[in-house]
C-alpha positions in Angstrom: -21.7 29.7 24.8 -19.8 26.6 23.6 -18.6 26.6 20.0 -20.2 24.0 17.7 -18.8 20.5 18.1 -17.8 18.8 14.9 -17.2 15.0 14.7 -14.1 14.0 12.7 -14.5 10.3 12.0 -11.4 8.1 11.7 -11.4 5.0 9.4 -8.5 2.9 8.2 -9.2 -0.2 6.1 -12.6 -0.7 4.4 -12.6 -4.4 3.9 -13.4 -7.8 5.5 -11.5 -8.3 8.7 -8.6 -10.8 8.7 -8.6 -14.0 10.8 -8.8 -13.7 14.6 -5.1 -14.5 15.0 -4.1 -11.3 13.2 -3.6 -8.0 15.0 -5.4 -4.7 14.2 -8.7 -6.4 13.4 -10.5 -3.4 14.8 -9.1 -1.2 12.0 -11.1 -3.1 9.3 -14.6 -1.9 8.7 -16.7 -4.1 6.4 -17.7 -2.3 3.2 -21.4 -2.9 3.8 -21.1 -1.5 7.4 -19.3 1.6 6.1 -22.1 2.1 3.5 -24.8 1.9 6.1 -22.9 4.4 8.4 -22.7 6.9 5.5 -26.4 6.4 4.7 -27.2 7.2 8.3 -25.3 10.4 8.1 -27.3 11.4 5.0 -30.6 10.3 6.6 -29.9 12.4 9.7 -29.3 15.5 7.6 -25.5 15.6 7.9 -23.1 16.5 5.0 -20.0 14.4 5.0 -16.9 16.6 4.3 -13.2 16.4 3.9 -11.0 18.3 6.2 -10.4 20.8 3.4 -14.1 21.3 2.7 -14.9 21.5 6.4 -12.3 24.2 7.1 -14.8 27.1 7.5 -16.8 25.0 10.0 -13.6 23.9 11.9 -12.6 27.6 12.1 -16.0 28.8 13.3 -16.7 30.8 10.1 -19.7 28.7 9.2 -22.2 26.5 11.0 -24.2 23.5 9.9 -24.8 19.8 10.3 -21.5 18.5 9.0 -19.3 15.4 9.9 -15.7 15.1 8.7 -14.7 11.8 7.2 -11.0 10.8 7.3 -9.1 7.7 6.4 -5.6 7.0 7.6 -2.8 5.3 5.5 -4.1 5.6 1.9 -5.3 2.1 1.4 -6.5 0.8 -1.9 -9.6 -0.7 -0.4 -10.8 2.8 0.5 -10.6 3.7 -3.2 -12.4 0.4 -4.2 -15.1 0.3 -1.6 -15.5 3.7 0.2 -15.1 6.1 -2.7 -18.2 4.9 -4.7 -20.3 5.2 -1.6 -19.0 8.7 -0.9 -19.6 9.8 -4.5 -23.1 8.4 -4.6 -24.1 10.4 -1.5 -22.3 13.6 -2.5 -19.8 13.4 0.4 -16.1 14.2 0.3 -13.4 12.8 2.5 -9.7 13.1 3.4 -7.3 10.3 3.0 -3.9 10.7 4.8 -1.3 9.1 2.6 2.1 7.7 3.6 4.2 9.3 1.0 6.8 6.6 0.6 4.2 3.9 0.3 2.3 5.2 -2.7 1.8 1.9 -4.6 3.2 0.0 -1.6 1.6 -1.4 1.5 1.3 -1.1 5.2 5.0 -2.0 5.7 5.0 -0.4 9.1 2.6 -3.0 10.5 4.0 -6.1 8.8 6.7 -6.7 11.5 3.9 -6.9 14.1 2.2 -9.8 12.2 -0.4 -7.7 10.3 -1.9 -8.9 7.1 -0.6 -7.0 4.1 -2.9 -4.2 2.9 -2.1 -2.5 -0.5 -1.9 1.2 -0.7 -3.2 3.3 -3.6 -0.8 3.9 -6.4 -0.2 7.3 -8.1 -2.9 6.9 -10.6 -5.5 5.9 -8.0 -4.4 8.7 -5.7 -4.9 11.2 -8.5 -8.3 9.7 -9.4 -9.3 10.0 -5.7 -8.4 13.7 -5.9 -10.2 14.1 -9.3 -13.4 12.8 -7.6 -13.2 15.8 -5.2 -11.6 14.0 -2.3 -8.6 15.3 -0.4 -5.1 14.1 -0.3 -3.7 14.6 3.2 -0.2 13.8 4.5 0.7 11.0 7.0 4.6 11.4 7.0 7.0 9.7 4.6 7.2 6.4 6.4 4.5 6.2 9.1 7.0 6.4 11.9 6.2 7.2 15.6 7.3 10.8 15.6 8.0 11.2 19.3 10.9 8.7 19.0 12.5 10.7 16.1 15.0 13.5 16.4 13.7 17.0 15.7 15.5 17.0 12.3 14.0 13.6 11.3 10.5 14.6 12.5 10.7 17.7 10.3 11.9 15.6 7.4 9.1 13.2 7.8 6.4 15.9 8.2 7.5 18.5 5.8 8.9 15.9 3.3 5.5 14.2 3.1 3.9 17.4 2.2 6.5 18.2 -0.5 6.3 14.6 -2.0 2.5 14.5 -2.2 2.3 18.0 -3.7 4.8 16.9 -6.4 2.3 14.1 -7.3 -0.9 16.1 -7.1 0.4 19.5 -8.4 -1.8 21.1 -5.7 -1.4 22.2 -2.1 -1.6 19.5 0.6 -2.9 21.3 3.6 -3.8 18.7 6.2 -1.7 16.3 8.2 -2.3 13.4 10.6 0.2 12.1 13.2 0.9 8.3 12.7 0.1 6.1 15.7 -1.3 9.3 17.4 2.3 10.3 18.3 2.3 14.0 18.8 3.1 16.8 21.3 3.7 20.5 21.5 7.0 20.4 19.5 5.6 18.2 16.8 2.6 20.5 16.4 5.0 23.4 15.9 6.8 21.4 13.2 3.5 20.7 11.4 2.6 24.4 11.5 6.0 25.4 10.3 5.7 22.9 7.4 2.7 24.9 6.2 -0.2 22.7 7.1 -3.5 24.2 8.1 -4.8 21.5 10.4 -3.4 18.3 12.0 -5.5 15.5 13.5 -4.7 13.2 16.4 -6.0 10.0 17.9 -7.4 11.9 20.9 -11.0 11.1 21.4 -13.5 13.9 21.2 -15.2 16.5 19.0 -13.4 19.3 17.2 -14.2 22.9 18.1 -13.0 26.2 16.6 -11.5 26.9 19.9 -9.2 23.8 19.7 -5.5 24.0 18.7 -5.8 23.5 14.9 -2.7 21.2 15.1 -4.2 18.9 17.7 -7.7 18.1 16.6 -9.5 15.1 18.2 -11.4 12.5 16.3 -14.0 9.8 16.7 -12.5 6.3 15.9 -14.8 3.9 14.0 -14.0 0.2 14.8 -14.9 -3.0 13.0 -17.6 -3.8 15.6 -19.4 -0.4 15.4 -22.8 -1.2 14.1 -25.2 1.5 12.9 -26.5 2.2 16.5 -22.9 2.6 17.9 -22.0 4.8 14.9 -25.0 7.1 15.5 -24.1 7.2 19.2 -20.6 8.4 18.3 -22.0 11.0 16.0 -24.0 12.4 18.9 -21.2 12.1 21.5 -22.4 9.1 23.5 
């Protein structure tokens, strides 16, 4: 018998998409579209959970209609537009923060021509956590980890955990590999750093039988309307 499949949704920016000449337009989900997607989850009987709150489901200790909601990069627009929707519906979510860009921006994408997107500052991050949402780690500088030396990869992974715990005063137990850059050795580093789970950009549903440091997710794009969102929820 197959273990229960759990969708882990991936979002980035919750905002109006930039002009067509800018890269990474697919990463911007309009606030109204995000709200409708969350309302569909609720309507279909799903509870939206952070990685932390979903842990017993991800480990097979509990079963139920749950969907995990994650955001990469710690953008301010998630705080502005997504958090009120999540709070209204009684959902929780995980935001993976780039530790050296708290109060900064998406500096890693600017050389590629991306529009500048502001990141949450310390006060906003703490308010995010105070609302019951999770602070996850996304390295110190959003680097492509497979290109780093083992020592630098460890500094980026473990260092982001330490830096974010210094801000929050609580354990940071979940990690996400930037750009989807991961592999067996990087998974070992994440485990050694003390994380409980780590998510990837691999497509699929998470199961308790999966490697906890290589969990797949369901990427939500700018063009995903409610029908496409529901299809992704059910695995189509």
